[in-house]
GUTORGU-248692 format. One line per field, with one value per atom (N, C-alpha, C): y, z, x; residue number from 1; residue in one letter; atom name. Coordinates in nm, 2 decimals. Atoms other than C-alpha are relative to their C-alpha. Layout:
GUTORGU-248692
y	Y,... .
z	Z,... .
x	X,... .
resi	NUM,... .
resn	A,... .
name	CA,... .
END
This chain:
GUTORGU-248692
y	-0.04,9.80,0.13,-0.12,10.07,0.11,-0.11,10.41,0.05,-0.04,10.52,0.15,-0.14,10.86,0.08,-0.09,11.15,0.10,-0.08,11.32,0.12,-0.11,11.57,0.14,-0.13,11.86,0.01,0.00,11.77,0.02,-0.03,11.91,-0.09,0.08,11.68,0.05,-0.04,11.79,-0.13,0.11,11.51,0.06,-0.04,11.59,-0.11,0.10,11.41,-0.07,0.05,11.37,-0.06,0.04,11.30,-0.14,0.13,10.97,-0.11,0.11,10.63,-0.01,0.00,10.63,0.13,-0.13,11.00,0.00,0.01,10.94,-0.09,0.09,10.65,0.06,-0.07,10.86,0.11,-0.10,11.14,-0.06,0.07,10.90,-0.04,0.06,10.74,0.11,-0.10,11.06,0.07,-0.06,11.22,-0.09,0.10,10.90,0.00,0.00,10.94,0.13,-0.13,11.29,0.11,-0.11,11.49,0.11,-0.10,11.82,-0.01,0.04,11.73,0.11,-0.08,11.95,-0.08,0.09,11.76,0.09,-0.09,11.91,-0.08,0.07,11.82,0.11,-0.09,11.99,0.00,0.01,11.87,-0.07,0.05,11.83,-0.10,0.09,11.54,0.07,-0.06,11.62,-0.01,-0.01,11.71,-0.13,0.13,11.36,-0.09,0.09,11.21,0.06,-0.06,11.45,-0.05,0.05,11.34,0.11,-0.10,11.52,0.05,-0.07,11.77,0.01,-0.02,11.79,0.13,-0.11,12.11,-0.04,0.03,12.08,0.13,-0.11,12.30,-0.04,0.03,12.31,0.07,-0.05,12.35,-0.07,0.06,12.29,-0.01,0.02,12.13,0.00,-0.02,12.18,0.15,-0.15,12.56,0.05,-0.04,12.69,0.11,-0.11,13.01,-0.04,0.05,12.83,-0.08,0.08,12.58,0.08,-0.09,12.85,0.07,-0.07,13.05,-0.09,0.10,12.74,-0.02,0.04,12.65,0.12,-0.12,13.01,0.06,-0.07,13.11,-0.08,0.08,12.86,-0.04,0.05,12.70,-0.11,0.10,12.47,-0.14,0.13,12.12,-0.10,0.11,11.82,-0.09,0.09,11.60,0.04,-0.02,11.63,-0.13,0.13,11.31,0.02,-0.03,11.32,-0.12,0.11,11.08,0.05,-0.06,11.31,-0.08,0.06,11.15,-0.05,0.06,11.00,-0.13,0.12,10.68,0.00,0.02,10.60,-0.15,0.14,10.25,-0.03,0.04,10.06,0.02,-0.01,10.11,0.00,0.01,10.06,0.14,-0.13,10.33,0.06,-0.05,10.35,0.08,-0.07,10.49,0.10,-0.09,10.71,0.13,-0.12,11.00,0.10,-0.09,11.29,0.09,-0.08,11.49,-0.08,0.08,11.20,-0.01,0.00,11.18,0.13,-0.13,11.55,0.01,0.00,11.50,-0.08,0.08,11.22,0.06,-0.07,11.41,0.11,-0.10,11.70,-0.05,0.06,11.49,-0.06,0.08,11.27,0.07,-0.05,11.45,0.15,-0.14,11.82,0.03,-0.03,11.82,-0.04,0.04,11.62,0.09,-0.10,11.86,0.13,-0.12,12.16,-0.01,0.02,12.01,-0.01,0.01,11.92,0.13,-0.13,12.26,0.09,-0.10,12.46,-0.06,0.07,12.20,0.01,0.00,12.18,0.14,-0.14,12.56,0.03,-0.03,12.57,-0.10,0.10,12.25,0.04,-0.04,12.39,0.11,-0.11,12.69,-0.06,0.06,12.45,-0.12,0.11,12.18,-0.14,0.13,11.89,-0.02,0.03,11.72,-0.12,0.12,11.44,0.03,-0.01,11.43,-0.15,0.13,11.11,0.01,0.00,11.08,-0.14,0.13,10.81,-0.03,0.05,10.63,-0.12,0.11,10.30,-0.12,0.12,9.94,0.02,-0.02,10.05,0.08,-0.08,10.28,-0.09,0.09,9.97,-0.11,0.11,9.75,0.05,-0.04,9.78,-0.10,0.10,9.48,0.06,-0.04,9.59,0.15,-0.14,9.96,0.09,-0.10,10.24,0.10,-0.10,10.50,0.12,-0.12,10.80,-0.02,0.03,10.65,-0.04,0.06,10.45,0.10,-0.10,10.74,0.10,-0.10,10.99,-0.05,0.05,10.76,-0.03,0.01,10.69,0.13,-0.13,11.06,0.04,-0.02,11.07,-0.06,0.07,10.82,0.08,-0.08,11.03,0.13,-0.12,11.34,-0.03,0.04,11.16,-0.02,0.03,11.05,0.13,-0.12,11.40,0.09,-0.08,11.57,-0.05,0.06,11.33,0.03,-0.04,11.40,0.14,-0.14,11.77,0.03,-0.03,11.76,-0.10,0.10,11.48,0.07,-0.06,11.55,0.09,-0.08,11.75,-0.10,0.08,11.63,-0.02,0.02,11.62,-0.13,0.12,11.30,0.01,0.01,11.24,-0.14,0.14,10.90,-0.01,0.03,10.74,-0.14,0.13,10.44,-0.04,0.05,10.22,-0.11,0.10,10.05,-0.07,0.06,9.80,0.04,-0.03,9.81,-0.04,0.02,9.85,-0.04,0.05,9.70,0.12,-0.11,9.99,-0.04,0.03,9.98,0.03,-0.03,10.15,-0.10,0.10,9.90,-0.13,0.12,9.61,0.01,-0.01,9.75,0.00,0.00,9.80,-0.14,0.13,9.45,-0.11,0.09,9.23,-0.14,0.14,8.90,-0.02,0.01,8.98,-0.07,0.06,8.81,0.11,-0.12,9.10,-0.03,0.03,8.92,0.01,-0.01,8.94,0.15,-0.14,9.32,0.06,-0.05,9.52,0.09,-0.09,9.69,0.14,-0.15,10.07,0.03,-0.03,10.08,-0.05,0.05,9.86,0.08,-0.09,10.07,0.13,-0.13,10.38,-0.01,0.02,10.23,0.02,-0.02,10.24,0.15,-0.15,10.61,0.06,-0.05,10.67,-0.02,0.02,10.51,0.09,-0.09,10.71,0.14,-0.13,11.02,0.02,0.00,10.94,0.05,-0.03,11.07,-0.12,0.12,10.71,-0.04,0.03,10.70,0.09,-0.09,10.95,-0.05,0.06,10.71,-0.04,0.04,10.64,0.12,-0.11,10.89,-0.04,0.04,10.85,-0.14,0.13,10.52,-0.01,0.03,10.38,-0.14,0.12,10.12,-0.07,0.07,9.85,-0.05,0.05,9.77,-0.07,0.07,9.50,-0.10,0.10,9.27,-0.13,0.12,8.94,0.01,-0.02,9.10,-0.01 .
z	-0.04,11.56,-0.06,0.05,11.39,0.10,-0.09,11.56,0.00,-0.01,11.69,-0.03,0.04,11.55,0.13,-0.10,11.79,-0.06,0.05,11.73,0.09,-0.09,12.02,-0.05,0.06,11.81,-0.14,0.13,11.50,0.00,0.01,11.39,-0.11,0.09,11.21,-0.02,0.03,11.03,-0.05,0.04,11.00,-0.07,0.07,10.73,-0.01,0.00,10.75,0.14,-0.14,11.13,0.07,-0.06,11.21,-0.04,0.04,11.02,0.08,-0.08,11.15,-0.01,0.02,10.99,0.05,-0.05,11.07,0.15,-0.15,11.43,0.05,-0.04,11.45,-0.02,0.02,11.30,0.10,-0.10,11.54,0.13,-0.12,11.83,-0.01,0.02,11.69,0.01,0.00,11.63,0.13,-0.14,11.96,0.10,-0.09,12.13,-0.02,0.03,11.97,0.05,-0.05,12.11,-0.10,0.09,11.80,0.04,-0.02,11.80,-0.12,0.10,11.61,-0.02,0.04,11.43,-0.08,0.06,11.34,-0.08,0.09,11.04,-0.06,0.07,10.91,-0.03,0.03,10.75,0.11,-0.11,11.04,0.12,-0.11,11.37,0.09,-0.09,11.61,0.12,-0.12,11.92,0.11,-0.10,12.23,0.07,-0.06,12.38,-0.09,0.09,12.07,-0.04,0.03,12.05,0.08,-0.07,12.14,0.09,-0.09,12.44,-0.06,0.04,12.37,-0.15,0.15,12.00,-0.03,0.05,11.83,-0.12,0.11,11.61,-0.08,0.09,11.31,-0.10,0.10,11.10,-0.13,0.12,10.74,-0.12,0.13,10.39,-0.09,0.08,10.21,-0.15,0.15,9.87,-0.03,0.01,9.93,-0.01,0.02,9.79,0.09,-0.08,9.98,0.15,-0.14,10.31,0.02,-0.01,10.25,0.00,0.00,10.16,0.13,-0.13,10.47,0.11,-0.11,10.69,0.00,0.01,10.57,0.02,-0.01,10.55,0.14,-0.13,10.89,0.12,-0.11,11.10,-0.03,0.02,11.15,-0.11,0.11,10.87,0.07,-0.06,10.96,-0.05,0.04,10.95,-0.10,0.08,10.80,-0.01,0.03,10.64,-0.05,0.03,10.64,-0.04,0.05,10.43,-0.02,0.01,10.47,-0.06,0.05,10.32,-0.13,0.12,10.06,0.01,0.00,9.96,-0.08,0.07,9.81,-0.08,0.08,9.54,-0.05,0.04,9.46,-0.15,0.14,9.14,-0.08,0.08,8.85,-0.15,0.14,8.47,-0.06,0.07,8.25,-0.07,0.06,8.07,0.09,-0.10,8.39,0.08,-0.07,8.48,0.04,-0.06,8.70,-0.01,0.02,8.58,0.13,-0.13,8.90,0.10,-0.10,9.11,-0.04,0.05,8.89,0.05,-0.05,8.96,0.15,-0.15,9.33,0.05,-0.04,9.36,-0.03,0.04,9.18,0.10,-0.09,9.41,0.14,-0.13,9.73,0.01,-0.01,9.65,-0.06,0.07,9.40,0.02,-0.02,9.43,0.14,-0.14,9.81,0.01,-0.01,9.77,-0.07,0.07,9.51,0.07,-0.07,9.72,0.12,-0.12,10.03,-0.05,0.05,9.82,-0.04,0.05,9.66,0.12,-0.11,9.99,0.11,-0.09,10.21,-0.06,0.06,9.96,0.00,0.00,9.94,0.13,-0.13,10.31,0.03,-0.02,10.32,-0.08,0.08,10.04,0.07,-0.07,10.26,0.09,-0.09,10.50,-0.05,0.07,10.26,0.06,-0.05,10.45,0.03,-0.04,10.53,-0.07,0.05,10.45,-0.03,0.03,10.27,-0.03,0.02,10.28,-0.03,0.05,10.08,0.01,0.00,10.06,-0.14,0.12,9.74,0.03,-0.03,9.72,-0.09,0.09,9.59,-0.12,0.12,9.36,-0.11,0.11,9.17,-0.10,0.09,9.02,-0.05,0.03,8.98,-0.05,0.05,8.76,0.05,-0.04,8.92,0.12,-0.11,9.14,0.04,-0.04,9.13,-0.11,0.10,8.96,-0.05,0.06,8.74,0.09,-0.08,8.97,0.11,-0.11,9.27,-0.04,0.05,9.09,-0.07,0.07,8.86,0.09,-0.09,9.14,0.08,-0.08,9.34,-0.09,0.09,9.04,-0.02,0.01,9.00,0.12,-0.12,9.36,-0.02,0.02,9.27,-0.10,0.09,8.97,0.06,-0.07,9.18,0.09,-0.08,9.42,-0.08,0.09,9.14,-0.05,0.06,8.99,0.11,-0.11,9.33,0.05,-0.04,9.43,-0.10,0.10,9.10,0.02,-0.01,9.16,0.11,-0.12,9.50,0.01,-0.01,9.42,0.02,-0.04,9.57,0.12,-0.12,9.86,0.12,-0.12,10.21,0.01,0.00,10.12,-0.08,0.07,10.03,-0.01,0.02,9.89,-0.04,0.02,9.91,0.02,-0.04,9.94,0.04,-0.04,10.10,-0.07,0.07,9.92,0.08,-0.08,10.16,-0.09,0.04,10.07,0.10,-0.10,10.27,0.14,-0.14,10.64,0.09,-0.10,10.95,0.09,-0.08,11.08,0.04,-0.03,11.25,-0.11,0.11,10.95,-0.11,0.10,10.71,0.04,-0.05,10.93,-0.01,0.01,10.94,-0.14,0.14,10.56,-0.06,0.05,10.50,0.11,-0.12,10.79,-0.03,0.03,10.60,-0.05,0.05,10.49,0.11,-0.09,10.64,0.06,-0.06,10.87,0.04,-0.05,11.00,-0.11,0.11,10.66,-0.03,0.03,10.65,0.09,-0.08,10.77,0.11,-0.12,11.12,-0.03,0.02,11.11,0.07,-0.08,11.38,-0.08,0.07,11.17,-0.13,0.11,10.86,0.04,-0.05,11.06,0.02,-0.02,11.13,-0.13,0.13,10.75,-0.02,0.01,10.74,0.09,-0.10,11.05,-0.05,0.05,10.89,-0.12,0.12,10.56,0.05,-0.05,10.77,0.09,-0.09,10.98,-0.07,0.05,10.94,-0.07,0.05,10.87,-0.14,0.14,10.54,-0.10,0.09,10.37,-0.14,0.13,10.09,-0.08,0.07,10.00,-0.04,0.06,9.77,-0.13,0.13,9.49,0.01,-0.02,9.64,0.02,-0.03,9.65,0.07,-0.08,9.93,0.02,-0.01,9.91,0.15,-0.13,10.25,-0.01,0.04,10.17,0.11,-0.09,10.47,-0.08,0.08,10.34,-0.08,0.07,10.16,-0.15 .
x	0.13,10.53,-0.04,0.04,10.33,-0.02,0.02,10.35,-0.14,0.14,10.01,-0.01,0.01,9.89,-0.04,0.03,9.88,-0.11,0.11,9.54,-0.03,0.04,9.55,0.01,-0.01,9.65,-0.06,0.05,9.46,-0.15,0.15,9.12,-0.05,0.07,8.88,-0.14,0.13,8.57,-0.07,0.08,8.30,-0.12,0.12,8.04,-0.10,0.10,7.72,0.00,-0.03,7.77,-0.13,0.13,7.40,-0.04,0.03,7.39,0.07,-0.05,7.48,0.16,-0.14,7.83,0.06,-0.06,7.89,0.01,0.00,7.80,0.11,-0.11,8.04,0.13,-0.13,8.32,0.02,-0.02,8.25,0.04,-0.04,8.27,0.14,-0.14,8.59,0.10,-0.10,8.78,0.00,0.00,8.67,0.07,-0.07,8.79,0.15,-0.15,9.13,0.06,-0.05,9.16,0.00,0.01,9.10,-0.10,0.09,8.93,-0.10,0.10,8.61,-0.11,0.12,8.36,-0.09,0.10,8.05,-0.10,0.08,7.86,-0.11,0.11,7.52,-0.11,0.11,7.22,-0.11,0.09,7.01,0.07,-0.09,7.19,-0.08,0.06,7.12,-0.05,0.05,6.92,0.11,-0.10,7.12,0.04,-0.03,7.09,0.08,-0.07,7.25,0.14,-0.12,7.54,0.12,-0.12,7.89,0.06,-0.06,8.04,0.14,-0.12,8.32,0.02,-0.01,8.24,-0.08,0.07,8.15,-0.10,0.10,7.83,-0.03,0.03,7.76,-0.10,0.10,7.45,0.03,-0.05,7.53,-0.06,0.04,7.38,0.12,-0.12,7.67,-0.02,0.02,7.51,0.00,0.00,7.52,0.14,-0.14,7.85,0.05,-0.04,7.86,0.01,0.00,7.78,0.12,-0.12,8.06,0.12,-0.11,8.30,0.02,-0.01,8.22,0.05,-0.03,8.25,0.16,-0.15,8.61,0.09,-0.09,8.74,-0.01,0.02,8.61,0.06,-0.05,8.82,0.14,-0.14,9.16,-0.01,-0.01,9.28,-0.02,0.01,9.16,0.10,-0.09,9.39,-0.07,0.08,9.12,-0.14,0.15,8.78,-0.05,0.06,8.58,-0.15,0.14,8.26,-0.08,0.10,7.97,-0.13,0.13,7.70,-0.04,0.05,7.48,-0.14,0.13,7.15,0.00,0.02,7.02,-0.13,0.12,6.78,-0.01,0.01,6.65,0.01,-0.02,6.69,-0.14,0.11,6.45,0.04,-0.04,6.44,0.02,-0.04,6.59,-0.12,0.12,6.26,-0.09,0.08,6.11,0.09,-0.10,6.41,-0.06,0.05,6.31,0.12,-0.11,6.54,0.01,-0.01,6.45,0.08,-0.08,6.59,0.14,-0.14,6.90,0.07,-0.05,6.96,0.02,-0.01,6.89,0.12,-0.11,7.14,0.13,-0.13,7.41,0.03,-0.02,7.35,0.04,-0.02,7.34,0.14,-0.12,7.64,0.12,-0.11,7.86,0.03,-0.02,7.80,0.05,-0.05,7.84,0.15,-0.14,8.17,0.09,-0.09,8.30,0.02,-0.01,8.22,0.09,-0.08,8.38,0.15,-0.14,8.69,0.06,-0.04,8.71,0.05,-0.03,8.71,0.10,-0.09,8.89,0.14,-0.13,9.18,0.06,-0.05,9.21,0.07,-0.06,9.28,0.12,-0.11,9.50,0.12,-0.12,9.72,0.08,-0.07,9.80,0.11,-0.10,9.98,0.07,-0.07,10.08,-0.02,0.03,9.92,-0.15,0.14,9.59,-0.05,0.07,9.35,-0.14,0.14,9.02,-0.04,0.05,8.82,-0.15,0.14,8.49,-0.06,0.07,8.23,-0.06,0.06,8.16,-0.09,0.09,7.98,0.04,-0.01,8.00,-0.08,0.10,7.71,0.07,-0.06,7.95,0.06,-0.06,8.11,-0.09,0.09,7.81,-0.13,0.13,7.51,-0.11,0.09,7.34,-0.08,0.09,7.04,0.03,-0.02,7.15,-0.05,0.05,6.97,0.10,-0.09,7.14,0.03,-0.02,7.09,0.11,-0.09,7.27,0.13,-0.13,7.53,0.09,-0.07,7.63,0.06,-0.05,7.66,0.11,-0.11,7.88,0.13,-0.12,8.10,0.06,-0.06,8.14,0.08,-0.08,8.27,0.14,-0.13,8.54,0.08,-0.08,8.64,0.05,-0.04,8.65,0.12,-0.12,8.89,0.12,-0.12,9.12,0.06,-0.05,9.14,0.06,-0.06,9.19,0.13,-0.13,9.46,0.11,-0.10,9.64,0.04,-0.02,9.61,0.10,-0.08,9.78,0.12,-0.11,10.03,0.13,-0.13,10.37,-0.01,0.01,10.23,-0.03,0.04,10.14,-0.15,0.15,9.77,-0.04,0.05,9.59,-0.15,0.15,9.24,-0.03,0.04,9.08,-0.16,0.14,8.73,-0.01,0.03,8.58,-0.13,0.12,8.33,-0.07,0.07,8.10,-0.11,0.13,7.83,-0.10,0.10,7.52,0.05,-0.06,7.61,-0.11,0.09,7.46,-0.05,0.06,7.24,-0.14,0.14,6.90,-0.09,0.08,6.75,0.00,-0.02,6.89,-0.06,0.06,6.78,-0.16,0.15,6.42,-0.04,0.04,6.42,0.01,-0.02,6.54,0.01,0.00,6.44,0.04,-0.03,6.49,0.14,-0.14,6.85,0.09,-0.10,7.15,0.09,-0.06,7.25,0.14,-0.14,7.56,0.10,-0.09,7.71,0.04,-0.02,7.69,0.12,-0.10,7.99,-0.06,0.05,7.94,0.05,-0.04,7.95,0.13,-0.12,8.22,0.12,-0.11,8.44,0.03,-0.01,8.38,0.07,-0.06,8.47,0.15,-0.15,8.82,0.07,-0.07,8.90,0.01,-0.01,8.81,0.11,-0.10,9.02,0.14,-0.13,9.32,0.04,-0.03,9.29,0.02,-0.01,9.26,0.12,-0.11,9.57,0.13,-0.14,9.93,0.06,-0.07,10.03,-0.04,0.05,9.83,0.05,-0.05,10.05,0.04,-0.04,10.15,-0.13,0.12,9.78,-0.08,0.08,9.61,-0.06,0.07,9.35,-0.06,0.05,9.24,-0.15,0.14,8.89,0.00,-0.02,8.89,-0.14,0.12,8.62,-0.02,0.03,8.46,-0.14,0.12,8.20,-0.04,0.03,8.21,-0.01,0.03,8.07,-0.12,0.12,7.79,0.02 .
resi	1,1,1,2,2,2,3,3,3,4,4,4,5,5,5,6,6,6,7,7,7,8,8,8,9,9,9,10,10,10,11,11,11,12,12,12,13,13,13,14,14,14,15,15,15,16,16,16,17,17,17,18,18,18,19,19,19,20,20,20,21,21,21,22,22,22,23,23,23,24,24,24,25,25,25,26,26,26,27,27,27,28,28,28,29,29,29,30,30,30,31,31,31,32,32,32,33,33,33,34,34,34,35,35,35,36,36,36,37,37,37,38,38,38,39,39,39,40,40,40,41,41,41,42,42,42,43,43,43,44,44,44,45,45,45,46,46,46,47,47,47,48,48,48,49,49,49,50,50,50,51,51,51,52,52,52,53,53,53,54,54,54,55,55,55,56,56,56,57,57,57,58,58,58,59,59,59,60,60,60,61,61,61,62,62,62,63,63,63,64,64,64,65,65,65,66,66,66,67,67,67,68,68,68,69,69,69,70,70,70,71,71,71,72,72,72,73,73,73,74,74,74,75,75,75,76,76,76,77,77,77,78,78,78,79,79,79,80,80,80,81,81,81,82,82,82,83,83,83,84,84,84,85,85,85,86,86,86,87,87,87,88,88,88,89,89,89,90,90,90,91,91,91,92,92,92,93,93,93,94,94,94,95,95,95,96,96,96,97,97,97,98,98,98,99,99,99,100,100,100,101,101,101,102,102,102,103,103,103,104,104,104,105,105,105,106,106,106,107,107,107,108,108,108,109,109,109,110,110,110,111,111,111,112,112,112,113,113,113,114,114,114,115,115,115,116,116,116,117,117,117,118,118,118,119,119,119,120,120,120,121,121,121,122,122,122,123,123,123,124,124,124,125,125,125,126,126,126,127,127,127,128,128,128,129,129,129,130,130,130,131,131,131,132,132,132,133,133,133,134,134,134,135,135,135,136,136,136,137,137,137,138,138,138,139,139,139,140,140,140,141,141,141,142,142,142,143,143,143,144,144,144,145,145,145,146,146,146,147,147,147,148,148,148,149,149,149,150,150,150,151,151,151,152,152,152,153,153,153,154,154,154,155,155,155,156,156,156,157,157,157,158,158,158,159,159,159,160,160,160,161,161,161,162,162,162,163,163,163,164,164,164,165,165,165,166,166,166,167,167,167,168,168,168,169,169,169,170,170,170,171,171,171,172,172,172,173,173,173,174,174,174,175,175,175,176,176,176,177,177,177,178,178,178,179,179,179,180,180,180,181,181,181,182,182,182,183,183,183,184,184,184,185,185,185,186,186,186,187,187,187,188,188,188,189,189,189,190,190,190,191,191,191,192,192,192,193,193,193,194,194,194,195,195,195,196,196,196,197,197,197,198,198,198,199,199,199,200,200,200,201,201,201,202,202,202,203,203,203,204,204,204,205,205,205,206,206,206,207,207,207,208,208,208,209,209,209,210,210,210,211,211,211,212,212,212,213,213,213,214,214,214,215,215,215,216,216,216,217,217,217,218,218,218,219,219,219,220,220,220,221,221,221,222,222,222,223,223,223,224,224,224,225,225,225,226,226,226,227,227,227,228,228,228,229,229,229,230,230,230 .
resn	M,M,M,Q,Q,Q,K,K,K,M,M,M,A,A,A,D,D,D,W,W,W,T,T,T,S,S,S,R,R,R,G,G,G,V,V,V,V,V,V,V,V,V,C,C,C,G,G,G,A,A,A,A,A,A,G,G,G,A,A,A,L,L,L,G,G,G,T,T,T,A,A,A,L,L,L,T,T,T,V,V,V,D,D,D,F,F,F,A,A,A,G,G,G,R,R,R,G,G,G,A,A,A,T,T,T,V,V,V,I,I,I,A,A,A,V,V,V,D,D,D,G,G,G,L,L,L,L,L,L,P,P,P,T,T,T,A,A,A,D,D,D,R,R,R,Q,Q,Q,V,V,V,P,P,P,N,N,N,V,V,V,E,E,E,Y,Y,Y,A,A,A,Q,Q,Q,L,L,L,D,D,D,L,L,L,S,S,S,D,D,D,E,E,E,S,S,S,A,A,A,V,V,V,A,A,A,N,N,N,F,F,F,F,F,F,T,T,T,G,G,G,R,R,R,D,D,D,V,V,V,P,P,P,W,W,W,A,A,A,V,V,V,V,V,V,N,N,N,T,T,T,V,V,V,G,G,G,G,G,G,Y,Y,Y,A,A,A,P,P,P,N,N,N,G,G,G,P,P,P,L,L,L,T,T,T,E,E,E,L,L,L,D,D,D,I,I,I,A,A,A,E,E,E,L,L,L,N,N,N,R,R,R,Q,Q,Q,I,I,I,E,E,E,L,L,L,N,N,N,L,L,L,T,T,T,T,T,T,A,A,A,A,A,A,L,L,L,I,I,I,T,T,T,K,K,K,Y,Y,Y,A,A,A,L,L,L,R,R,R,R,R,R,M,M,M,I,I,I,E,E,E,V,V,V,G,G,G,E,E,E,G,G,G,R,R,R,I,I,I,V,V,V,H,H,H,T,T,T,A,A,A,S,S,S,K,K,K,A,A,A,A,A,A,L,L,L,S,S,S,T,T,T,H,H,H,D,D,D,N,N,N,G,G,G,L,L,L,P,P,P,Y,Y,Y,S,S,S,L,L,L,S,S,S,K,K,K,L,L,L,G,G,G,V,V,V,M,M,M,H,H,H,L,L,L,V,V,V,T,T,T,M,M,M,A,A,A,A,A,A,E,E,E,E,E,E,V,V,V,H,H,H,G,G,G,T,T,T,G,G,G,I,I,I,T,T,T,V,V,V,N,N,N,C,C,C,V,V,V,M,M,M,P,P,P,S,S,S,I,I,I,M,M,M,D,D,D,T,T,T,P,P,P,A,A,A,N,N,N,R,R,R,A,A,A,A,A,A,M,M,M,P,P,P,A,A,A,A,A,A,E,E,E,H,H,H,A,A,A,R,R,R,W,W,W,P,P,P,A,A,A,V,V,V,A,A,A,D,D,D,V,V,V,A,A,A,E,E,E,V,V,V,Y,Y,Y,A,A,A,F,F,F,L,L,L,A,A,A,S,S,S,P,P,P,Q,Q,Q,A,A,A,G,G,G,L,L,L,V,V,V,S,S,S,G,G,G,A,A,A,A,A,A,I,I,I,P,P,P,V,V,V,Y,Y,Y,G,G,G,R,R,R,S,S,S .
name	N,CA,C,N,CA,C,N,CA,C,N,CA,C,N,CA,C,N,CA,C,N,CA,C,N,CA,C,N,CA,C,N,CA,C,N,CA,C,N,CA,C,N,CA,C,N,CA,C,N,CA,C,N,CA,C,N,CA,C,N,CA,C,N,CA,C,N,CA,C,N,CA,C,N,CA,C,N,CA,C,N,CA,C,N,CA,C,N,CA,C,N,CA,C,N,CA,C,N,CA,C,N,CA,C,N,CA,C,N,CA,C,N,CA,C,N,CA,C,N,CA,C,N,CA,C,N,CA,C,N,CA,C,N,CA,C,N,CA,C,N,CA,C,N,CA,C,N,CA,C,N,CA,C,N,CA,C,N,CA,C,N,CA,C,N,CA,C,N,CA,C,N,CA,C,N,CA,C,N,CA,C,N,CA,C,N,CA,C,N,CA,C,N,CA,C,N,CA,C,N,CA,C,N,CA,C,N,CA,C,N,CA,C,N,CA,C,N,CA,C,N,CA,C,N,CA,C,N,CA,C,N,CA,C,N,CA,C,N,CA,C,N,CA,C,N,CA,C,N,CA,C,N,CA,C,N,CA,C,N,CA,C,N,CA,C,N,CA,C,N,CA,C,N,CA,C,N,CA,C,N,CA,C,N,CA,C,N,CA,C,N,CA,C,N,CA,C,N,CA,C,N,CA,C,N,CA,C,N,CA,C,N,CA,C,N,CA,C,N,CA,C,N,CA,C,N,CA,C,N,CA,C,N,CA,C,N,CA,C,N,CA,C,N,CA,C,N,CA,C,N,CA,C,N,CA,C,N,CA,C,N,CA,C,N,CA,C,N,CA,C,N,CA,C,N,CA,C,N,CA,C,N,CA,C,N,CA,C,N,CA,C,N,CA,C,N,CA,C,N,CA,C,N,CA,C,N,CA,C,N,CA,C,N,CA,C,N,CA,C,N,CA,C,N,CA,C,N,CA,C,N,CA,C,N,CA,C,N,CA,C,N,CA,C,N,CA,C,N,CA,C,N,CA,C,N,CA,C,N,CA,C,N,CA,C,N,CA,C,N,CA,C,N,CA,C,N,CA,C,N,CA,C,N,CA,C,N,CA,C,N,CA,C,N,CA,C,N,CA,C,N,CA,C,N,CA,C,N,CA,C,N,CA,C,N,CA,C,N,CA,C,N,CA,C,N,CA,C,N,CA,C,N,CA,C,N,CA,C,N,CA,C,N,CA,C,N,CA,C,N,CA,C,N,CA,C,N,CA,C,N,CA,C,N,CA,C,N,CA,C,N,CA,C,N,CA,C,N,CA,C,N,CA,C,N,CA,C,N,CA,C,N,CA,C,N,CA,C,N,CA,C,N,CA,C,N,CA,C,N,CA,C,N,CA,C,N,CA,C,N,CA,C,N,CA,C,N,CA,C,N,CA,C,N,CA,C,N,CA,C,N,CA,C,N,CA,C,N,CA,C,N,CA,C,N,CA,C,N,CA,C,N,CA,C,N,CA,C,N,CA,C,N,CA,C,N,CA,C,N,CA,C,N,CA,C,N,CA,C,N,CA,C,N,CA,C,N,CA,C,N,CA,C,N,CA,C,N,CA,C,N,CA,C,N,CA,C,N,CA,C,N,CA,C,N,CA,C,N,CA,C,N,CA,C,N,CA,C,N,CA,C,N,CA,C,N,CA,C,N,CA,C,N,CA,C,N,CA,C,N,CA,C,N,CA,C,N,CA,C,N,CA,C,N,CA,C,N,CA,C,N,CA,C,N,CA,C,N,CA,C,N,CA,C,N,CA,C,N,CA,C,N,CA,C .
END
């Protein structure tokens, strides 16, 4: 039988904590007994905040802010990043360069900054977990525009390079690749879709939790597809 992880002495930073997935992860890690710091550019209202969780408002595209956040506290055991944005498909002949730059900043630049400063602290103690969010869109050109797809492919490449850099230590870097998830916002946007085929947010959160756990020490540089039946 697999030994259950003891989270009671472990700090977990959840980036993008105000979104549907970030909220599910905050609930999940807090329920496991971890000391959770929930980070977002816009914090949820008090009635939507998880009890016994510290909330921090932070622009994760601002390097000095990210640096100050990670250097000003204890070294976290895990940093789980769900920050990002989405842009719909469109022909390359109509490519909006401003949107391309925006998606790269939202999805890749934030992940790179989180990795840079989280790794600096984790290297001090020789252990830790970083879990980013890529997307099924990173590997598929069908129905995916260049800005979103390219930025998520960049996250996958970042994970590969970071994992190689810390290979042989107690630090791992991985990412999860969800397809469209079953959230109220996605249901509202696509009311005619087969919602039952979408992966539930709580189930997706379980994959992040495993990759962030001590038991996942042999897994690094991975991009785990979580597509449900979509």
